[in-house]
C-alpha distance (Angstrom), angle and dihedral (degrees) to the residues before:
residue distance angle dihedral
X1 . . .
X2 3.79 . .
X3 3.74 130.2 .
X4 3.76 147.2 138.4
X5 3.77 109.2 -31.8
X6 3.75 110.9 169.3
X7 3.77 146.3 0.5
X8 3.80 114.9 -143.0
X9 3.81 130.0 -168.3
X10 3.78 93.0 -91.1
X11 3.80 108.4 14.0
X12 3.74 148.1 23.1
X13 3.80 125.1 -121.2
X14 3.81 133.5 -157.2
X15 3.81 129.3 -163.8
X16 3.81 107.9 -139.4
X17 3.79 144.1 133.4
X18 3.79 114.3 -81.4
X19 3.82 121.2 -135.9
X20 3.81 89.7 -154.7
X21 3.81 103.9 52.4
X22 3.83 97.9 17.3
X23 3.80 91.5 -128.8
X24 3.79 133.7 121.8
X25 3.77 104.2 -120.3
X26 3.79 147.5 130.7
X27 3.81 121.5 -65.8
X28 3.82 119.2 -163.9
X29 3.80 118.4 -148.2
X30 3.80 112.2 -118.6
X31 3.80 100.9 170.7
X32 3.79 125.2 30.0
X33 3.80 116.1 -150.4
X34 3.81 122.7 170.9
X35 3.83 95.6 -176.1
X36 3.80 96.6 47.7
X37 3.80 133.2 16.2
X38 3.77 117.7 -57.2
X39 3.80 115.5 -119.5
X40 3.78 121.2 -121.5
X41 3.80 137.6 -178.5
X42 3.78 123.1 -134.7
X43 3.78 106.5 -122.0
X44 3.80 90.7 -150.5
X45 3.81 102.3 51.4
X46 3.84 99.5 13.0
X47 3.81 92.7 -130.5
X48 3.80 125.0 143.0
X49 3.81 112.2 -97.7
X50 3.81 138.0 178.0
X51 3.83 132.5 -169.3
X52 3.79 113.2 -87.6
X53 3.82 111.4 -106.3
X54 3.80 92.3 -138.6
X55 3.80 110.7 36.9
X56 3.79 131.9 33.6
X57 3.79 100.5 -139.6
X58 3.77 105.6 67.8
X59 3.78 145.6 44.6
X60 3.81 125.3 -124.5
X61 3.79 124.1 -136.4
X62 3.79 118.4 -90.4
X63 3.83 122.7 -153.6
X64 3.77 135.0 -167.8
X65 3.80 93.3 -106.4
X66 3.83 105.3 20.0
X67 3.80 139.1 14.8
X68 3.79 129.9 -137.2
X69 3.78 115.1 -116.3
X70 3.78 97.8 -150.4
X71 3.79 134.8 42.2
X72 3.80 120.8 -114.4
X73 3.82 93.9 -93.5
X74 3.80 95.4 46.9
X75 3.83 93.1 48.9
X76 3.80 91.5 49.5
X77 3.80 98.6 -111.5
X78 3.82 89.0 125.0
X79 3.80 130.9 15.8
X80 3.79 96.4 -137.7
X81 3.76 140.5 -2.8
X82 3.78 115.6 -91.4
X83 3.81 94.5 52.4
X84 3.78 132.5 80.7
X85 3.84 125.3 -136.0
X86 3.77 118.7 -90.5
X87 3.79 113.8 -92.4
X88 3.80 116.4 -108.4
X89 3.83 110.2 -162.9
X90 3.78 132.1 -167.0
X91 3.84 126.5 -173.3
X92 3.79 120.1 -131.4
X93 3.82 146.1 119.9
X94 3.81 115.0 -73.8
X95 3.80 120.7 -135.6
X96 3.79 90.3 -152.7
X97 3.82 100.7 56.5
X98 3.86 98.8 10.3
X99 3.81 92.9 -132.2
X100 3.76 128.7 125.8
X101 3.79 100.0 -108.7
X102 3.79 144.4 150.8
X103 3.79 118.5 -94.2
X104 3.82 120.4 -150.7
X105 3.81 116.6 -141.4
X106 3.80 106.8 -119.1
X107 3.81 105.1 168.4
X108 3.81 131.9 16.4
X109 3.76 115.1 -150.4
X110 3.80 125.8 177.5
X111 3.79 94.3 -164.3
X112 3.78 99.5 39.7
X113 3.79 131.8 31.1
X114 3.77 118.8 -75.6
X115 3.80 113.2 -103.6
X116 3.79 124.8 -132.9
X117 3.80 139.5 -176.8
X118 3.81 122.6 -130.2
X119 3.79 106.3 -121.7
X120 3.82 91.7 -148.4
X121 3.80 104.2 48.7
X122 3.81 102.9 13.4
X123 3.79 94.3 -122.9
X124 3.81 120.4 150.7
X125 3.82 110.0 -114.7
X126 3.80 143.9 177.2
X127 3.80 131.6 -162.4
X128 3.83 113.9 -89.2
X129 3.82 109.9 -109.1
X130 3.82 91.6 -144.2
X131 3.80 109.4 45.8
X132 3.83 95.8 18.6
X133 3.82 88.6 -153.8
X134 3.82 104.6 79.3
X135 3.78 131.3 53.1
X136 3.80 129.8 -116.4
X137 3.77 130.1 -142.9
X138 3.80 118.4 -93.9
X139 3.77 129.2 -178.8
X140 3.77 141.6 161.3
X141 3.78 95.0 -75.9
X142 3.83 104.3 28.5
X143 3.80 145.0 27.9
X144 3.82 116.9 -156.4
X145 3.78 112.8 -141.2
X146 3.83 94.7 -157.5
X147 3.77 131.1 53.3
X148 3.80 120.9 -121.0
X149 3.83 92.3 -95.8
X150 3.79 97.0 46.8
X151 3.80 93.6 50.0
X152 3.80 92.6 47.5
X153 3.81 99.5 -112.2
X154 3.81 90.2 127.0
X155 3.80 133.8 22.3
X156 3.82 98.8 -141.3
X157 3.79 140.3 2.8
X158 3.80 91.0 -134.0
X159 3.84 97.9 78.5
X160 3.81 100.6 64.9
X161 3.80 97.9 165.6
X162 3.83 92.1 42.4
X163 3.79 90.4 52.1
X164 3.77 90.9 50.8
X165 3.82 93.5 49.0
X166 3.80 91.5 47.6
X167 3.82 92.6 50.5
X168 3.80 93.8 47.7
X169 3.81 90.8 49.1
X170 3.82 89.2 52.3
X171 3.82 91.7 49.8
X172 3.83 94.9 -107.7
X173 3.77 117.1 142.4
X174 3.81 115.6 -113.3
X175 3.78 122.2 -164.5
X176 3.79 111.5 -144.3
X177 3.80 124.1 -153.8
X178 3.80 90.4 -121.5
X179 3.81 95.7 40.3
X180 3.80 110.6 97.0
X181 3.82 91.4 172.0
X182 3.85 97.4 59.7
X183 3.79 90.7 -134.0
X184 3.78 123.2 174.9
X185 3.79 88.1 -129.9
X186 3.83 129.1 66.1
X187 3.77 127.3 -119.1
X188 3.81 107.8 -91.8
X189 3.79 119.5 -147.4
X190 3.81 126.9 -155.6
X191 3.83 95.9 25.7
X192 3.79 126.7 160.2
X193 3.81 112.7 -130.0
X194 3.79 131.2 177.3
X195 3.82 124.5 -171.5
X196 3.80 115.4 -135.2
X197 3.81 112.2 -160.9
X198 3.81 118.8 -166.7
X199 3.76 128.4 -6.0
X200 3.79 102.2 -73.4
X201 3.79 92.1 55.4
X202 3.80 92.5 46.6
X203 3.76 99.9 42.4
X204 3.80 95.4 48.2
X205 3.84 91.5 51.0
X206 3.82 89.3 46.6
X207 3.82 91.9 51.1
X208 3.79 91.4 51.3
X209 3.82 91.9 50.6
X210 3.83 93.9 46.3
X211 3.80 90.9 49.3
X212 3.81 89.0 55.7
X213 3.85 96.0 48.9
X214 3.83 113.2 129.9
X215 3.81 107.8 172.2
X216 3.81 116.7 4.1
X217 3.78 143.0 6.9
X218 3.79 119.6 -163.4
X219 3.81 120.3 -169.3
X220 3.81 136.8 172.8
X221 3.77 125.9 178.6
X222 3.78 141.0 167.6
X223 3.81 88.5 -142.5
X224 3.82 130.2 11.8
X225 3.80 134.8 -179.9
X226 3.85 114.1 -169.2
X227 3.82 96.4 -153.4
X228 3.79 99.1 61.0
X229 3.82 113.8 130.4
X230 3.80 106.9 -131.8
X231 3.82 94.1 -168.8
X232 3.81 121.1 46.1
X233 3.80 132.7 170.5
X234 3.83 119.0 -168.5
X235 3.78 112.8 -119.4
X236 3.80 93.5 17.4
X237 3.80 130.0 96.9
X238 3.78 113.5 -103.4
X239 3.80 113.9 -108.8
X240 3.79 116.4 -129.2
X241 3.82 88.0 -140.3
X242 3.82 88.5 65.8
X243 3.80 93.7 58.0
X244 3.78 115.5 108.3
X245 3.80 97.7 -126.4
X246 3.81 92.2 46.4
X247 3.81 91.7 50.8
X248 3.81 89.8 51.6
X249 3.83 90.9 47.2
X250 3.79 92.7 51.1
X251 3.81 92.9 51.2
X252 3.84 91.1 45.7
X253 3.81 89.9 52.2
X254 3.81 87.9 52.1
X255 3.80 89.6 58.3
X256 3.81 100.6 -94.8
X257 3.81 114.2 144.5
X258 3.82 110.6 -131.9
X259 3.83 120.3 -161.0
X260 3.81 120.3 -175.9
X261 3.84 130.2 -175.9
X262 3.83 117.1 -162.8
X263 3.76 128.0 -175.7
X264 3.79 109.7 -109.1
X265 3.79 105.0 -136.6
X266 3.78 112.3 -118.2
X267 3.81 96.1 -151.4
X268 3.85 109.1 14.3
X269 3.80 90.2 -173.8
X270 3.82 87.6 66.0
X271 3.83 102.7 32.8
X272 3.79 116.3 13.4
X273 3.77 117.5 179.8
X274 3.84 91.1 166.0
X275 3.81 90.6 -121.1
X276 3.81 92.9 157.5
X277 3.81 92.0 53.8
X278 3.80 91.8 44.0
X279 3.81 92.6 49.9
X280 3.80 91.6 50.8
X281 3.79 92.3 47.6
X282 3.81 94.7 47.8
X283 3.83 93.9 45.7
X284 3.80 89.4 53.0
X285 3.81 90.9 61.2
X286 3.82 96.6 75.0
X287 3.82 140.6 -29.9
X288 3.80 89.0 -108.9
X289 3.83 90.1 66.6
X290 3.80 113.8 86.0
X291 3.79 122.4 -178.6
X292 3.79 128.7 -175.0
X293 3.79 128.7 -174.5
X294 3.78 118.0 -148.6
X295 3.78 135.6 175.9
X296 3.78 140.8 159.0
X297 3.78 127.2 -78.0
X298 3.84 118.8 -89.4
X299 3.80 88.9 -96.8
X300 3.84 89.3 63.0
X301 3.80 95.1 39.1
X302 3.83 93.7 139.7
X303 3.80 94.6 61.7
X304 3.81 131.4 81.5
X305 3.78 147.3 -176.7
X306 3.80 102.3 -93.4
X307 3.81 100.5 167.1
X308 3.83 112.9 123.5
X309 3.78 116.7 -167.1
X310 3.79 146.6 124.5
X311 3.84 126.5 -153.3
X312 3.80 122.1 -166.9
X313 3.84 117.0 -159.7
X314 3.82 89.3 -25.0
X315 3.82 85.9 -79.1
X316 3.82 105.7 85.2
X317 3.79 124.8 42.8
X318 3.80 136.4 -177.9
X319 3.81 115.8 -156.5
X320 3.79 133.0 172.8
X321 3.78 141.0 62.6
X322 3.79 102.7 -31.6
X323 3.78 125.5 111.2
X324 3.81 116.3 -175.6
X325 3.79 94.8 -116.7
X326 3.78 145.7 106.1
X327 3.79 121.9 -51.3
X328 3.81 96.7 19.0
X329 3.81 100.8 97.7
X330 3.79 108.7 98.1
X331 3.77 142.7 126.3
X332 3.83 134.7 -142.3
X333 3.82 91.4 -82.8
X334 3.85 90.6 65.3
X335 3.80 94.0 -162.0
X336 3.82 117.6 -164.5
X337 3.79 101.7 -149.1
X338 3.78 140.2 56.2
X339 3.78 105.7 163.4
X340 3.81 93.4 166.3
X341 3.84 94.6 48.0
X342 3.78 92.9 -123.0
X343 3.82 95.5 144.3
X344 3.83 109.2 11.5
X345 3.78 114.1 44.5
X346 3.82 124.7 -168.6
X347 3.78 116.4 -31.5
X348 3.81 90.0 -2.0
X349 3.81 85.2 81.1
X350 3.77 86.8 83.9
X351 3.80 136.3 -170.8
X352 3.80 111.3 151.3
X353 3.79 92.7 -170.4
X354 3.78 90.3 66.5
X355 3.81 104.6 36.2
X356 3.80 138.2 -23.0
X357 3.83 121.9 -149.5
X358 3.80 115.7 -98.9
X359 3.80 93.8 -152.2
X360 3.81 141.4 5.6
X361 3.76 93.4 -134.5
X362 3.82 91.9 91.1
X363 3.76 95.4 41.0
X364 3.79 95.8 152.5
X365 3.80 95.6 48.9
X366 3.81 117.2 96.7
X367 3.79 116.1 -115.9
X368 3.84 96.3 -176.1
X369 3.76 128.6 44.9
X370 3.78 103.3 -105.0
X371 3.82 90.8 -166.0
X372 3.82 90.4 61.7
X373 3.83 107.5 25.8
X374 3.82 126.2 54.5
X375 3.76 120.5 -136.0
X376 3.81 120.6 -113.5
X377 3.82 108.5 -113.7
X378 3.82 116.5 -134.4
X379 3.82 126.1 -140.5
X380 3.79 117.9 -166.8
X381 3.79 144.2 146.6
X382 3.80 136.0 -140.0
X383 3.80 132.6 170.5
X384 3.77 127.5 -141.3
X385 3.80 113.7 -141.2
X386 3.81 128.5 -164.0
X387 3.76 122.1 -175.4
X388 3.79 135.7 28.4
X389 3.82 91.7 -25.5
X390 3.82 87.1 64.4
X391 3.80 88.6 51.7
X392 3.81 88.8 54.0
X393 3.84 88.7 55.6
X394 3.80 87.6 51.0
X395 3.81 89.5 50.7
X396 3.82 88.7 54.2
X397 3.83 90.1 53.1
X398 3.81 93.0 47.3
X399 3.80 92.0 49.3
X400 3.79 90.0 52.3
X401 3.83 95.5 43.1
X402 3.79 93.3 50.6
X403 3.82 90.0 47.0
X404 3.83 95.8 47.3
X405 3.83 93.7 45.9
X406 3.83 95.7 42.0
X407 3.79 85.6 -126.0
X408 3.81 121.0 -159.2
X409 3.76 124.7 -144.2
X410 3.79 88.7 -92.4
X411 3.82 97.4 47.6
X412 3.79 101.0 37.0
X413 3.79 121.1 113.6
X414 3.79 113.8 -120.6
X415 3.78 134.0 -144.4
X416 3.77 120.0 -126.6
X417 3.75 119.1 -113.5
X418 3.79 114.5 -97.9
X419 3.81 86.0 -121.2
X420 3.81 93.2 58.2
X421 3.82 109.2 113.0
X422 3.83 114.7 -113.0
X423 3.80 120.1 -107.1
X424 3.82 90.9 -144.5
X425 3.78 131.7 52.0
X426 3.81 110.8 -88.2
X427 3.77 114.4 -171.6
X428 3.77 116.2 -154.1
X429 3.77 106.4 -95.6
X430 3.80 132.7 -161.4
X431 3.79 100.2 -138.7
X432 3.78 129.9 112.5
X433 3.82 105.7 -142.7
X434 3.78 131.5 -177.2
X435 3.80 124.9 -177.5
X436 3.83 111.5 -134.6
X437 3.80 129.6 -174.3
X438 3.73 149.9 -179.8
X439 3.80 105.5 -135.4
X440 3.76 135.1 150.6
X441 3.78 133.0 -175.2
X442 3.83 92.0 -91.3
X443 3.81 91.9 54.4
X444 3.80 97.3 48.0
X445 3.79 110.9 -81.8
X446 3.77 122.8 123.9
X447 3.82 89.0 -141.0
X448 3.79 134.5 12.3
X449 3.80 111.4 -74.4
X450 3.80 118.1 -170.1
X451 3.78 98.5 156.2
X452 3.82 93.3 136.3
X453 3.78 87.1 63.6
X454 3.80 90.4 46.8
X455 3.81 90.1 50.6
X456 3.81 91.6 51.4
X457 3.82 92.7 48.6
X458 3.81 93.2 47.5
X459 3.81 93.6 47.7
X460 3.83 98.0 48.4
X461 3.82 92.9 41.6
X462 3.81 91.6 53.8
X463 3.83 95.9 42.8
X464 3.82 113.6 129.2
X465 3.81 105.3 172.2
X466 3.78 112.9 13.8
X467 3.80 147.1 -16.6
X468 3.81 118.7 -143.7
X469 3.78 119.6 -168.7
X470 3.80 133.2 -178.4
X471 3.78 113.6 -179.7
X472 3.79 142.8 146.7
X473 3.81 94.1 -128.7
X474 3.79 139.8 21.0
X475 3.79 118.3 -158.1
X476 3.77 124.5 144.9
X477 3.82 142.1 156.8
X478 3.79 93.6 -84.1
X479 3.81 86.9 71.6
X480 3.80 88.8 67.8
X481 3.77 122.4 -154.3
X482 3.77 94.2 108.3
X483 3.84 99.5 -55.4
X484 3.81 104.2 152.0
X485 3.81 112.0 -168.8
X486 3.82 111.2 98.7
X487 3.79 101.0 -162.1
X488 3.82 95.2 116.4
X489 3.79 91.0 47.5
X490 3.83 88.4 53.7
X491 3.81 88.2 50.5
X492 3.83 89.4 51.3
X493 3.78 90.2 50.5
X494 3.80 91.3 50.6
X495 3.81 93.2 48.4
X496 3.80 90.3 48.3
X497 3.79 90.6 53.7
X498 3.82 91.6 50.0
X499 3.81 93.5 47.6
X500 3.81 91.1 50.9
X501 3.81 90.1 48.0
X502 3.83 89.8 47.0
X503 3.80 90.4 -128.1
X504 3.81 124.5 145.1
X505 3.81 112.7 -106.7
X506 3.80 130.5 162.7
X507 3.79 129.9 -158.6
X508 3.82 108.4 -170.5
X509 3.79 118.1 -175.4
X510 3.83 124.4 -176.1
X511 3.81 114.6 -163.4
X512 3.81 139.0 163.0
X513 3.75 125.1 -146.2
X514 3.82 113.6 -103.3
X515 3.79 118.7 -65.3
X516 3.81 88.8 -150.8
X517 3.78 121.8 88.0
X518 3.78 135.0 -144.8
X519 3.82 120.6 8.2
X520 3.83 93.4 -6.0
X521 3.79 91.5 56.6
X522 3.78 92.4 49.3
X523 3.80 92.9 50.1
X524 3.79 92.5 48.3
X525 3.77 92.5 45.1
X526 3.79 91.4 51.2
X527 3.79 94.1 53.8
X528 3.80 91.8 43.9
X529 3.79 94.2 52.2
X530 3.81 92.8 42.9
X531 3.79 87.8 54.6
X532 3.81 92.5 49.0
X533 3.80 111.6 36.3
X534 3.81 117.8 -21.6
X535 3.77 142.3 55.3
X536 3.83 99.6 62.2
X537 3.82 103.9 -84.3
X538 3.80 102.5 47.7
X539 3.79 124.8 135.3
X540 3.80 97.7 -97.2
X541 3.84 94.6 37.7
X542 3.82 92.9 54.6
X543 3.79 91.9 48.3
X544 3.80 93.6 44.6
X545 3.80 91.7 52.5
X546 3.80 91.0 49.3
X547 3.80 96.0 42.6
X548 3.85 109.7 22.9
X549 3.79 92.9 165.2
X550 3.82 97.6 48.6
X551 3.80 122.2 99.4
X552 3.78 95.7 -124.9
X553 3.81 92.9 -167.9
X554 3.79 85.9 73.8
X555 3.81 87.6 64.2
X556 3.83 107.5 26.1
X557 3.80 128.8 26.8
X558 3.80 137.9 163.6
X559 3.79 127.2 -145.3
X560 3.79 140.8 -170.0
X561 3.80 131.3 -159.3
X562 3.80 119.2 -130.4
X563 3.82 135.4 170.7
X564 3.77 135.8 -169.0
X565 3.79 135.5 -156.5
X566 3.78 141.6 152.8
X567 3.78 132.9 -92.2
X568 3.76 116.9 -173.4
X569 3.79 87.7 -10.3
X570 3.83 93.6 -58.9
X571 3.80 122.1 114.1
X572 3.81 117.4 -109.6
X573 3.79 131.9 177.8
X574 3.79 137.2 -159.0
X575 3.77 135.7 170.8
X576 3.76 120.5 -100.8
X577 3.79 101.3 -123.2
X578 3.80 109.2 -126.5
X579 3.78 105.3 -146.9
X580 3.80 97.0 155.5
X581 3.79 118.8 117.3
X582 3.78 101.5 -152.7
X583 3.79 139.6 150.2
X584 3.83 124.4 -178.2
X585 3.79 120.7 179.2
X586 3.80 125.8 -168.7
X587 3.87 92.6 -27.2
X588 3.82 84.6 -77.7
X589 3.80 107.3 91.8
X590 3.81 133.9 26.8
X591 3.78 128.4 -168.8
X592 3.81 117.1 -161.8
X593 3.78 117.0 180.0
X594 3.79 149.0 137.2
X595 3.80 91.3 -109.2
X596 3.79 122.1 115.9
X597 3.79 120.2 -144.7
X598 3.79 96.1 -100.8
X599 3.82 141.9 84.5
X600 3.79 93.9 -93.1
X601 3.77 90.7 63.6
X602 3.81 101.6 32.2
X603 3.81 109.9 42.3
X604 3.79 95.3 67.8
X605 3.80 101.7 -136.3
X606 3.80 94.4 72.9
X607 3.84 123.1 51.3
X608 3.79 116.9 9.1
X609 3.82 112.9 -119.5
X610 3.81 139.0 176.3
X611 3.77 133.4 -160.2
X612 3.79 146.4 141.8
X613 3.75 136.4 -126.3
X614 3.81 113.8 -141.3
X615 3.80 129.3 -163.7
X616 3.77 124.3 167.3
X617 3.78 127.8 -137.9
X618 3.81 87.9 -162.4
X619 3.79 91.5 91.1
X620 3.76 132.1 167.6
X621 3.79 139.2 170.4
X622 3.77 126.2 -92.9
X623 3.78 133.5 164.2
X624 3.81 115.6 -93.3
X625 3.81 111.1 -173.9
X626 3.78 86.9 -18.0
X627 3.81 93.9 -55.2
X628 3.83 129.9 103.9
X629 3.80 113.3 -91.3
X630 3.80 129.6 173.5
X631 3.81 115.4 -132.8
X632 3.79 137.4 -179.4
X633 3.78 116.3 -113.8
X634 3.81 97.4 -130.6
X635 3.83 99.7 51.7
X636 3.80 91.7 38.3
X637 3.80 94.9 51.9
X638 3.81 91.9 42.0
X639 3.82 90.5 56.9
X640 3.81 91.6 46.9
X641 3.81 91.8 52.0
X642 3.80 92.7 48.4
X643 3.80 94.7 45.8
X644 3.78 92.1 45.9
X645 3.83 88.8 54.6
X646 3.79 94.8 47.3
X647 3.82 93.5 44.3
X648 3.80 95.1 42.9
X649 3.78 93.7 -124.0
X650 3.78 124.9 170.3
X651 3.82 118.9 -126.6
X652 3.78 93.0 -102.1
X653 3.84 90.5 52.9
X654 3.80 98.4 54.5
X655 3.79 93.7 88.2
X656 3.80 88.2 68.3
X657 3.82 92.2 71.2
X658 3.81 97.7 49.9
X659 3.83 92.1 111.7
X660 3.81 104.1 55.3
X661 3.80 99.2 -175.1
X662 3.81 102.4 45.0
X663 3.78 116.6 109.4
X664 3.81 89.2 -120.1
X665 3.81 91.6 60.2
X666 3.80 104.8 28.8
X667 3.80 97.3 40.6
X668 3.78 101.8 19.7
X669 3.81 98.3 46.3
X670 3.82 114.0 8.1
X671 3.83 102.0 40.8
X672 3.78 93.1 31.6
X673 3.79 92.7 54.8
X674 3.81 93.0 46.0
X675 3.79 93.1 49.1
X676 3.79 94.7 46.4
X677 3.78 93.0 47.8
X678 3.80 90.9 47.1
X679 3.81 92.6 51.9
X680 3.80 91.3 51.6
X681 3.82 94.9 48.1
X682 3.81 93.1 46.6
X683 3.81 91.8 50.9
X684 3.83 96.2 46.3
X685 3.84 95.6 37.2
X686 3.85 106.2 31.8
X687 3.80 92.4 169.9
X688 3.84 96.1 66.8
X689 3.85 116.1 100.7
X690 3.80 109.9 -80.9
X691 3.79 138.1 174.3
X692 3.79 89.6 -109.7
X693 3.83 89.9 60.9
X694 3.80 91.8 84.7
X695 3.83 94.9 153.0
X696 3.77 137.1 32.3
X697 3.80 90.0 -113.3
X698 3.82 91.5 58.1
X699 3.80 92.5 45.1
X700 3.79 91.2 49.6
X701 3.82 91.9 49.1
X702 3.84 87.8 56.1
X703 3.83 88.8 56.5
X704 3.78 89.4 -109.3
X705 3.81 91.2 147.6
X706 3.80 96.1 50.9
X707 3.83 115.9 117.6
X708 2.95 117.2 -130.6
X709 3.80 95.6 27.2
X710 3.81 116.6 -103.8
X711 3.79 113.3 -78.9
X712 3.80 117.0 -103.5
X713 3.78 120.6 -150.1
X714 3.80 104.9 176.0
X715 3.77 113.1 53.6
X716 3.80 99.1 150.7
X717 3.81 92.6 121.6
X718 3.80 90.4 60.3
X719 3.77 88.7 79.4
X720 3.81 85.9 75.5
X721 3.80 93.0 62.3
X722 3.76 113.2 108.5
X723 3.79 121.0 -164.7
X724 3.78 120.4 -29.3
X725 3.83 102.5 -75.8
X726 3.80 118.7 124.6
X727 3.78 135.7 156.5
X728 3.79 113.9 -89.6
X729 3.84 110.8 -114.0
X730 3.82 93.8 -123.2
X731 3.81 89.5 157.1
X732 3.82 92.2 60.5
X733 3.85 109.9 126.1
X734 3.82 88.8 -5.9
X735 3.80 91.7 152.4
X736 3.81 94.0 43.7
X737 3.80 125.2 87.9
X738 3.77 101.6 -124.9
X739 3.79 113.5 -141.7
X740 3.78 138.5 142.1
X741 3.81 87.9 -89.9
X742 3.79 87.9 74.3
X743 3.81 90.1 65.7
X744 3.79 87.9 73.6
X745 3.79 89.4 69.4
X746 3.82 103.5 20.1
X747 3.78 98.6 47.7
X748 3.80 112.3 160.2
X749 3.79 95.6 -21.4
X750 3.78 92.9 87.7
X751 3.80 87.8 76.5
X752 3.79 96.6 46.5
């Protein structure tokens, strides 16, 4: 029997059978209604559910335009809970993958057409109302009435590959049999991929590629500053030829066409990236530079263009978390100070918790006192692609450009043929790469594309040994309140399976605290903590209820990056802001993107995002928990580089962390380093957020609200800190109800 199980700070949860996924699981209330039924969301499958009108043990299906009255057992779909309905299959051509396949009946509807699922590609389908023998495309927001042949999209069903190529060229999504993500772009084999960790690595590679441009440069950013120096050498004067805007100008003067898309801020008074000033400045460089600003309609005012990428000559692409803007340049040392302005000049010496620039016109004038305030280091990741995957990134840009400019046949940008020879050397690579996106119709896609979300779900569901995440945010359906993405619930399910099987499994998540201040910070912090360890249905609460005697830290752990330095001889500390959007699973697959771990970035019809999944056919055997395990070179070496940076390892020590889940590495190196660093920081800087600061009163008594932070005189113990890894203070304000009201007293200090 199900029933009410818990009341969280913000929502109520019930534990009942679900008529969508056929499982007994938690449902979080998203809409309270005393007159009619309240609306819930299944925390396993993320579908809309409502209490059955007849029984008290199950939830009925909810739909966008109507809701079922009875659950699946009460309406006769199944005889009893614990079984699934018998499969009813029909054979016919699929308008998603163009193959002759079987289609499983998923929903019978007397008023509307029955809905099916293609067994080959997983696409939702319905029977064509014209030929009655093939199947149309269906999705969340539309149901085609005609199949691809009847509406003239294709000439014949016989040429499957030709139909796919034609659809992709026209910007129409194709679902491939082997594509679990439902991406618009195919899986590319033999690609060359290079990981670029932190700003110095990324910006130098970007400068080299821009310098070599011969025909076109495509760029899209959430935030861009033209006067960023891409190459910098400590102790040497910066060269004007290494500045971003000057590099672009030189290539434009050489005949290269430069196209730039910037997000047009919806409410500049709230978030001002100075896109209008930037567009004017870049357009003044040369007639070959064209900049457009684009944003959503007033009805979607909260959403933005968040894709961050550059494509050179449709042959070289940079994709990931980097904008070309202030504060991003950094290296693995993540130093806090630059009193002589040798590396970070003017507003590029950046700490948003102290002061943000009011304009870009005085870019090289300091806005914070660098002798008193440390900068906030920035950790991020991009990948450089060469080959057809880079051309797919170019296709994404062209699709957006033509959409945003309402291009005609004469004015539209065009993608090169895949057979066109590259203008730049492309060595044969070993990586399998697929471009994935979050794109809706407002942001430039012909149909909803949420393949980043699909890639996340597929990766965490198939994880066997570990899941490693670096992200700026963490918000998932277990937080309740209407959050829809179910990635964390899938992680919970995977951990539960491994605990029951008594197999080692690690979920390692590296997060910052919010960069935002005031009400925004409080809202983000609330969703993050309700996803992690509070609210009733969070990750750790679900696992603790199921396994009260298990040491959950051996399965799931959260970390935070912090650095220290000296100003005026006195020790200071600041977080290293984790802006990377990274997933690595089992040393076999990596996902690098611009997408944050929240609904805005993952559901497709909100913020626009871009990323890539990378596997490597150059595989070799390592030891995983003492047993042989085949890994791909790219994801394996990417993890080693990141962990070596966070742990402060020397090159000859990196081999020690090859096996990420063994007790010797996970407990003896990773957790041990994080705990020891945390203990030192909390002793030397008692005012930083800590697990013992469970209430605002305790935090205030530790001088946590003091600005600037209390001066520290004795920092001798800081010499024992290694790397930047610390434990995340997930117990911070645990006994406090976090709301926007807290911003009145917390202000910007929450992000210290």
